[in-house]
C-alpha positions in Angstrom: -13.6 -16.0 10.9 -11.6 -15.6 14.1 -10.2 -12.4 15.5 -6.8 -12.6 17.3 -6.6 -11.6 21.0 -4.0 -9.0 20.0 -6.6 -7.3 17.8 -9.1 -7.1 20.6 -6.6 -5.8 23.1 -5.1 -3.2 20.8 -8.6 -1.9 19.9 -9.6 -1.7 23.5 -6.4 0.2 24.3 -7.1 2.6 21.5 -10.6 3.3 22.8 -9.5 3.8 26.4 -6.1 5.4 26.1 -5.8 6.8 22.5 -2.3 5.5 22.6 -1.9 5.1 18.8 -3.0 7.0 15.7 -4.2 3.9 13.8 -4.4 0.1 13.7 -4.1 -1.7 10.4 -5.6 -5.2 10.3 -5.3 -8.0 7.8 -6.7 -11.4 7.3 -4.2 -14.2 7.5 -5.1 -17.9 7.6 -8.8 -17.2 8.3 -7.9 -14.9 11.2 -7.9 -11.2 11.6 -4.5 -10.0 12.9 -2.8 -6.7 13.6 -0.4 -5.7 10.8 0.7 -2.2 12.0 0.2 0.3 14.8 0.7 3.9 14.0 2.4 6.0 16.7 0.4 9.0 18.1 2.5 11.6 16.1 1.7 10.1 12.7 -0.9 11.7 10.4 -3.4 10.4 7.9 -0.7 10.6 5.2 1.4 8.2 7.2 -1.6 5.9 7.4 -2.2 5.9 3.7 1.5 5.3 2.9 1.3 2.2 5.1 -1.4 0.6 3.1 -0.5 -1.9 0.3 -1.8 -0.8 -3.1 -3.4 -4.1 -4.1 -4.2 -6.0 -0.9 -7.3 -5.8 1.3 -6.8 -4.2 4.6 -9.0 -2.8 7.4 -8.1 -0.1 9.9 -9.3 2.0 12.8 -8.1 5.6 12.6 -8.1 8.0 15.5 -8.9 11.4 14.1 -8.2 14.4 16.4 -9.8 17.8 15.7 -10.9 21.0 17.3 -14.6 22.1 17.2 -15.9 25.5 16.3 -16.2 26.1 20.1 -12.5 25.3 20.5 -13.0 21.9 22.2 -10.5 19.2 21.4 -12.3 16.1 20.2 -11.4 12.7 18.9 -13.3 10.3 16.7 -12.5 6.7 15.6 -13.1 5.8 12.0 -13.3 2.3 10.6 -11.8 2.1 7.1 -11.9 -0.8 4.6 -9.1 -0.3 2.1 
């Protein structure tokens, strides 16, 4: 299965710049393509509202949090929906 260049570029941008909250991917004609980019101000609820109820999707979600020591952290989660 092929992965579109847009998928690769958007994922690398997310890793380097954290410029979006999530990326939703779908399989279309035997190729993985970007379906939606979540703006940085969106939350997890916005991400779940963007998912179709009965279709397979994959996503990378950028989760921001503050540790017990008051450090701002960010983790990326891969989600199969």
